[in-house]
C-alpha positions as CSV (number, residue, x, y, z in Angstrom):
1,M,20.6,-16.5,-11.5
2,P,20.9,-19.5,-9.2
3,A,22.8,-22.2,-10.8
4,G,23.6,-25.8,-10.1
5,S,21.7,-28.5,-8.3
6,T,19.9,-27.8,-5.0
7,A,19.9,-29.8,-1.8
8,S,16.4,-31.2,-2.3
9,G,15.9,-30.7,-6.0
10,R,12.2,-29.8,-5.3
11,T,10.9,-27.0,-7.5
12,I,9.0,-24.2,-5.7
13,R,6.6,-22.2,-7.8
14,H,5.0,-19.9,-5.3
15,L,6.6,-17.4,-3.0
16,Y,5.0,-15.2,-0.3
17,F,6.6,-12.2,1.4
18,H,5.2,-10.7,4.6
19,I,5.9,-7.0,4.9
20,P,4.6,-6.2,8.4
21,F,4.7,-2.4,8.4
22,C,1.5,-0.5,8.8
23,P,0.8,3.2,9.4
24,K,-1.8,2.1,12.0
25,L,-3.1,-1.1,13.5
26,C,-6.8,-1.7,12.4
27,P,-9.1,-2.7,15.3
28,Y,-10.2,-5.9,13.5
29,C,-6.8,-7.1,12.2
30,C,-5.3,-10.3,13.6
31,F,-2.2,-10.4,11.4
32,Y,1.3,-9.7,12.6
33,V,2.0,-6.0,11.9
34,E,4.2,-3.3,13.3
35,T,3.6,0.5,13.2
36,G,7.3,1.5,13.3
37,A,9.2,4.0,11.3
38,R,9.6,3.1,7.6
39,N,13.1,4.6,7.4
40,K,14.6,1.8,9.5
41,N,13.7,-1.1,7.1
42,T,16.9,-1.5,5.1
43,D,18.3,-4.3,7.3
44,F,14.9,-6.0,7.0
45,I,15.0,-5.9,3.2
46,E,18.6,-7.2,3.3
47,A,17.3,-10.1,5.5
48,L,14.5,-10.9,3.1
49,L,17.0,-11.1,0.2
50,A,19.4,-13.2,2.2
51,D,16.6,-15.5,3.2
52,V,15.7,-16.0,-0.5
53,R,19.3,-16.7,-1.4
54,R,19.5,-19.4,1.3
55,A,16.3,-20.9,0.2
56,G,17.8,-21.1,-3.3
57,E,20.4,-23.4,-1.9
58,D,17.8,-25.9,-0.7
59,Y,15.2,-25.6,-3.4
60,D,14.9,-24.9,-7.1
61,L,13.2,-21.5,-7.0
62,R,11.3,-20.9,-10.3
63,P,8.3,-18.9,-9.3
64,R,5.0,-18.8,-11.2
65,T,3.6,-16.4,-8.6
66,I,5.0,-14.0,-6.1
67,Y,2.8,-12.3,-3.5
68,F,3.7,-9.4,-1.2
69,G,1.2,-9.2,1.7
70,G,1.2,-7.6,5.1
71,G,0.9,-5.3,6.7
72,T,1.2,-2.7,4.0
73,P,3.9,-3.5,1.4
74,S,3.1,-0.3,-0.4
75,A,4.1,1.7,2.7
76,L,7.7,1.0,1.9
77,L,9.6,3.9,0.6
78,E,10.4,4.0,-3.1
79,D,14.2,3.3,-2.7
80,Q,13.3,0.4,-0.3
81,L,10.9,-1.1,-2.9
82,A,13.5,-0.7,-5.6
83,M,16.1,-2.4,-3.5
84,L,13.8,-5.3,-2.7
85,L,12.2,-5.8,-6.1
86,G,15.4,-5.3,-8.0
87,G,17.2,-7.7,-5.6
88,L,14.7,-10.4,-6.2
89,R,15.0,-10.1,-9.9
90,E,18.8,-10.6,-9.6
91,I,18.4,-13.7,-7.3
92,L,15.4,-15.5,-8.9
93,D,14.8,-17.1,-12.2
94,C,11.5,-15.2,-13.1
95,S,11.3,-16.6,-16.7
96,E,8.1,-18.5,-15.8
97,L,6.5,-15.8,-13.6
98,V,2.9,-15.3,-14.6
99,E,1.7,-13.1,-11.7
100,F,3.4,-10.7,-9.3
101,S,0.9,-9.4,-6.7
102,L,1.3,-6.7,-4.1
103,E,-1.1,-5.5,-1.5
104,A,-1.5,-1.7,-1.2
105,N,-3.4,0.7,1.0
106,P,-5.0,3.8,-0.4
107,A,-2.9,7.0,-0.1
108,T,0.4,5.0,0.0
109,V,0.9,4.9,-3.8
110,R,1.8,8.1,-5.6
111,P,2.3,8.1,-9.4
112,S,6.1,7.6,-9.1
113,K,5.7,4.6,-6.8
114,A,3.1,3.1,-9.1
115,R,5.4,3.4,-12.1
116,L,8.2,1.9,-10.1
117,L,6.1,-1.1,-9.2
118,R,5.2,-1.6,-12.9
119,E,8.8,-1.2,-14.0
120,H,9.9,-3.9,-11.6
121,G,7.3,-6.4,-12.9
122,V,4.4,-6.1,-10.4
123,S,1.4,-7.2,-12.5
124,R,-1.4,-7.2,-9.9
125,V,-2.2,-4.9,-7.0
126,S,-4.8,-5.7,-4.3
127,L,-6.1,-2.4,-3.0
128,G,-7.6,-2.4,0.5
129,V,-10.5,-0.1,0.0
130,Q,-12.9,-1.9,2.4
131,S,-15.7,0.8,1.9
132,W,-16.5,3.8,-0.1
133,D,-18.2,5.4,2.9
134,D,-16.1,7.7,5.0
135,A,-18.1,7.1,8.2
136,L,-17.6,3.4,7.9
137,L,-13.9,3.8,7.1
138,K,-13.6,5.7,10.4
139,T,-15.4,2.9,12.2
140,L,-12.9,0.4,10.7
141,G,-10.0,2.5,11.9
142,R,-8.8,3.1,8.3
143,V,-6.5,6.1,7.7
144,H,-7.7,6.8,4.2
145,T,-10.8,8.4,2.8
146,A,-13.0,7.2,0.0
147,A,-11.7,9.9,-2.3
148,A,-8.1,8.9,-1.6
149,A,-9.0,5.3,-2.4
150,E,-10.5,6.2,-5.8
151,K,-7.5,8.4,-6.5
152,T,-5.1,5.6,-5.8
153,Y,-7.1,3.2,-8.0
154,E,-6.8,5.8,-10.9
155,T,-3.1,6.1,-10.2
156,L,-2.6,2.4,-10.5
157,R,-4.5,2.2,-13.7
158,E,-2.7,5.2,-15.2
159,A,0.7,3.5,-14.4
160,G,-0.4,0.5,-16.5
161,I,-0.8,-2.1,-13.7
162,P,-2.4,-4.9,-15.6
163,A,-4.8,-6.1,-12.9
164,V,-6.2,-4.4,-9.9
165,N,-8.3,-6.1,-7.1
166,L,-10.5,-4.1,-4.8
167,D,-10.9,-5.5,-1.3
168,L,-14.3,-4.8,0.4
169,M,-15.8,-5.6,3.7
170,F,-19.4,-6.1,4.7
171,S,-21.3,-6.4,8.0
172,V,-19.2,-3.6,9.4
173,P,-20.8,-2.3,12.7
174,G,-23.4,0.2,11.8
175,Q,-23.4,-0.6,8.1
176,T,-26.8,-0.7,6.4
177,E,-27.9,-2.8,3.5
178,A,-28.2,0.4,1.4
179,Q,-24.6,1.3,2.2
180,W,-23.3,-2.1,1.1
181,H,-25.4,-2.0,-2.1
182,A,-23.9,1.5,-2.8
183,T,-20.4,0.2,-2.2
184,L,-20.9,-2.6,-4.7
185,E,-22.3,-0.2,-7.3
186,K,-19.4,2.1,-6.9
187,T,-16.9,-0.8,-7.3
188,I,-18.6,-2.2,-10.4
189,A,-18.6,1.2,-12.0
190,L,-14.9,1.5,-11.6
191,Q,-14.5,-1.7,-13.8
192,S,-11.9,-3.4,-11.6
193,D,-10.7,-6.8,-12.7
194,H,-11.3,-8.6,-9.4
195,I,-13.3,-8.0,-6.3
196,S,-12.7,-9.6,-2.9
197,T,-15.7,-9.3,-0.5
198,Y,-15.2,-10.4,3.1
199,C,-17.7,-10.6,5.9
200,L,-16.2,-8.9,9.0
201,T,-15.0,-11.5,11.4
202,Y,-14.3,-10.9,15.1
203,E,-10.9,-12.5,15.7
204,E,-9.6,-13.1,19.2
205,D,-7.0,-10.7,20.5
206,T,-8.4,-7.7,18.5
207,E,-10.2,-4.6,19.7
208,Y,-13.3,-5.6,17.7
209,F,-13.5,-9.0,19.5
210,R,-13.4,-7.3,22.8
211,K,-16.2,-5.0,21.8
212,L,-18.3,-8.0,20.6
213,T,-17.8,-9.9,23.8
214,G,-18.4,-6.8,25.9
215,G,-21.7,-6.1,24.1
216,T,-20.7,-2.9,22.3
217,F,-21.0,-4.7,19.0
218,V,-23.7,-7.2,18.1
219,Q,-23.4,-9.7,15.2
220,D,-26.5,-10.1,13.1
221,I,-26.1,-13.5,11.3
222,E,-29.3,-13.0,9.3
223,L,-28.0,-9.7,8.0
224,D,-24.7,-11.3,7.1
225,A,-26.5,-13.9,5.0
226,R,-28.6,-11.3,3.2
227,L,-25.5,-9.2,2.3
228,F,-23.6,-12.3,1.2
229,E,-26.5,-13.5,-1.0
230,Y,-26.9,-10.1,-2.6
231,T,-23.2,-9.9,-3.3
232,M,-23.2,-13.1,-5.2
233,E,-26.2,-12.1,-7.2
234,R,-25.2,-8.6,-8.0
235,L,-21.6,-9.3,-9.0
236,G,-22.7,-12.2,-11.0
237,D,-25.1,-10.0,-12.9
238,A,-22.2,-7.5,-13.5
239,G,-20.1,-10.2,-15.2
240,F,-18.0,-11.4,-12.4
241,S,-17.4,-15.1,-11.7
242,Q,-17.4,-16.2,-8.1
243,Y,-14.6,-18.6,-8.4
244,E,-14.1,-18.8,-4.6
245,I,-16.6,-17.9,-1.9
246,S,-15.0,-14.5,-1.2
247,N,-13.5,-13.8,-4.6
248,H,-15.1,-12.6,-7.8
249,A,-13.2,-12.1,-11.1
250,R,-13.7,-11.1,-14.6
251,P,-12.8,-13.9,-17.1
252,G,-9.1,-14.6,-16.9
253,C,-8.4,-12.4,-13.9
254,E,-8.5,-14.9,-11.0
255,S,-5.7,-14.7,-8.4
256,Q,-3.2,-17.4,-9.5
257,H,-1.3,-17.2,-6.2
258,N,-4.3,-17.7,-4.0
259,K,-5.5,-20.5,-6.3
260,A,-2.2,-22.2,-5.7
261,Y,-2.9,-22.1,-1.9
262,W,-6.4,-23.5,-2.3
263,L,-5.2,-26.3,-4.6
264,G,-2.6,-27.4,-2.1
265,S,0.6,-26.4,-4.0
266,D,3.9,-26.1,-2.2
267,Y,5.0,-22.5,-1.3
268,L,7.7,-20.7,0.7
269,G,7.1,-17.7,2.9
270,F,9.6,-15.0,3.8
271,G,9.4,-12.4,6.5
272,P,8.2,-12.5,10.1
273,S,5.1,-14.7,10.8
274,A,5.2,-16.1,7.2
275,F,4.3,-19.8,6.8
276,S,5.8,-22.3,4.4
277,T,4.4,-25.6,3.3
278,V,6.5,-28.0,1.3
279,G,5.2,-31.6,0.9
280,L,4.2,-32.7,4.4
281,K,6.5,-30.1,6.2
282,R,5.2,-26.8,7.5
283,W,6.9,-24.1,9.4
284,E,6.2,-20.5,10.6
285,N,8.8,-17.8,10.9
286,I,9.2,-16.0,14.2
287,R,6.6,-13.2,14.8
288,N,9.1,-10.5,15.5
289,T,10.7,-8.3,12.7
290,A,13.8,-7.4,14.6
291,E,14.5,-11.0,15.6
292,Y,13.7,-12.3,12.1
293,T,16.2,-9.8,10.7
294,S,18.8,-10.7,13.3
295,R,18.5,-14.4,12.8
296,V,18.6,-14.3,9.0
297,L,21.5,-11.9,8.8
298,G,23.3,-14.0,11.4
299,G,23.0,-17.1,9.2
300,K,20.4,-18.8,11.4
301,S,16.9,-20.1,10.6
302,A,14.0,-17.8,11.2
303,A,11.6,-20.7,11.7
304,E,10.0,-20.7,15.2
305,F,7.4,-23.4,14.7
306,R,7.6,-26.6,12.7
307,E,5.3,-29.5,12.1
308,E,5.1,-32.7,10.0
309,L,1.7,-33.3,8.5
310,T,0.3,-36.7,7.8
311,P,-0.9,-37.4,4.2
312,A,-4.5,-37.5,5.5
313,Q,-4.1,-34.1,7.2
314,R,-2.6,-32.5,4.1
315,A,-5.4,-34.0,1.9
316,G,-8.0,-32.8,4.4
317,E,-6.7,-29.2,4.5
318,T,-6.6,-29.0,0.7
319,A,-10.2,-30.3,0.5
320,A,-11.3,-27.7,3.0
321,F,-10.0,-25.0,0.7
322,R,-11.1,-26.6,-2.6
323,I,-14.7,-27.0,-1.5
324,R,-14.9,-23.2,-1.4
325,M,-14.0,-23.0,-5.1
326,S,-16.7,-23.0,-7.8
327,E,-15.0,-25.9,-9.7
328,G,-15.5,-28.1,-6.7
329,I,-13.6,-31.3,-5.9
330,P,-13.3,-34.5,-8.2
331,L,-15.3,-37.3,-6.7
332,P,-12.3,-39.8,-6.3
333,E,-10.6,-37.3,-4.0
334,L,-13.5,-37.3,-1.7
335,A,-13.5,-41.0,-1.0
336,P,-12.4,-40.7,2.7
337,W,-15.5,-38.5,3.3
338,K,-18.0,-40.4,1.2
339,D,-20.7,-40.7,3.9
340,E,-20.4,-37.1,5.0
341,I,-20.6,-35.8,1.5
342,E,-23.8,-37.8,0.8
343,R,-25.3,-36.4,3.9
344,F,-24.6,-32.9,2.7
345,V,-26.1,-33.8,-0.7
346,S,-29.3,-35.0,1.0
347,I,-29.7,-31.7,2.9
348,G,-28.8,-29.5,0.0
349,L,-25.4,-28.1,1.0
350,V,-23.4,-29.7,-1.8
351,E,-24.3,-31.1,-5.2
352,H,-22.9,-33.4,-7.9
353,V,-21.8,-31.7,-11.1
354,D,-20.3,-34.0,-13.7
355,Q,-17.7,-36.0,-11.8
356,S,-17.2,-33.4,-9.0
357,V,-18.9,-32.1,-5.9
358,R,-19.4,-28.4,-5.2
359,L,-21.2,-26.2,-2.8
360,T,-24.8,-25.2,-3.5
361,T,-25.9,-21.6,-3.0
362,R,-27.2,-22.6,0.4
363,G,-23.9,-24.5,1.1
364,K,-21.9,-21.3,0.5
365,L,-23.7,-19.7,3.4
366,L,-22.6,-22.6,5.6
367,A,-19.2,-23.3,4.0
368,D,-17.3,-23.4,7.2
369,S,-19.6,-26.1,8.5
370,V,-19.0,-28.2,5.4
371,A,-15.2,-27.7,5.6
372,E,-15.1,-28.9,9.1
373,I,-15.5,-32.5,8.0
374,F,-12.2,-32.4,6.2
375,I,-10.1,-31.2,9.1
376,A,-11.9,-32.9,12.1
């Protein structure tokens, strides 16, 4: 365990690890990923552990949440996962850890790997199902089938993973309303703890964006709205609370790590392309796995981009995230935007609830427009 005083004395409660490896690049994905061989990742894992050790010299690392994202963290081989997860337990004081999340793709988690995750303290797995329709999975460029996704879900449950989230995507090109309704019914029937539902977005520098601008795909905003409204209504009826616009949880099953982001907590990111935000300082690691590994193992900083935020910028960013949450934002924190908030109240996008302001149902459909006032 790390001992002694740290350089800054600042306690960091939230850690993110970017595992960039994927079996295939999805045509809609804009994250930094690589499709290289998994058997060459030992140096990368050593670099992650070295990066954490170095961070422990600068900060008091006592995580409440740890999140492995990507990429596909579950694509790591079992001995690699054991090396990484075991190494973190040796380095970190995890006595206050309440949530350890890991993203997984279907068909990358066999029973032995699921048991290994549980033995090393993983308490929450976010499974990238996206759809229960094989034709739509093919459209999305996914390498798994609906049957493989269901089998992986069962494997995680049988291994005793305490919480499982199912990631779903709507407004997929060619998707009908009936297909989306069926996907929700299938998901509800599986009795997952948490459901994340995302409207497909066309990000620049992706194959899907090029097809949209080229006319191959057409975005139907009215259909997007209908699917979103139906999702809120159906999952609410099924006992899920929409605690954030895209996230629905059974009581007590909210993602604590993501809530930390939305509430403006400090966090450190490890791995290529990972961001960190501590106080008013923000930095991003280099978006290259080999270079990240080389720099860290060579005793150098992996940061490629740094910025110093103003207090107003930091407050605005936090407000832009918090307005998406069902609990809303306390009125005193909205003082800098009082006139804009009252305008949104007058047109029915936000409402006063007790001493807070939150989005209305209509406001949730236009959440990005509301958030713009905070970051303009």
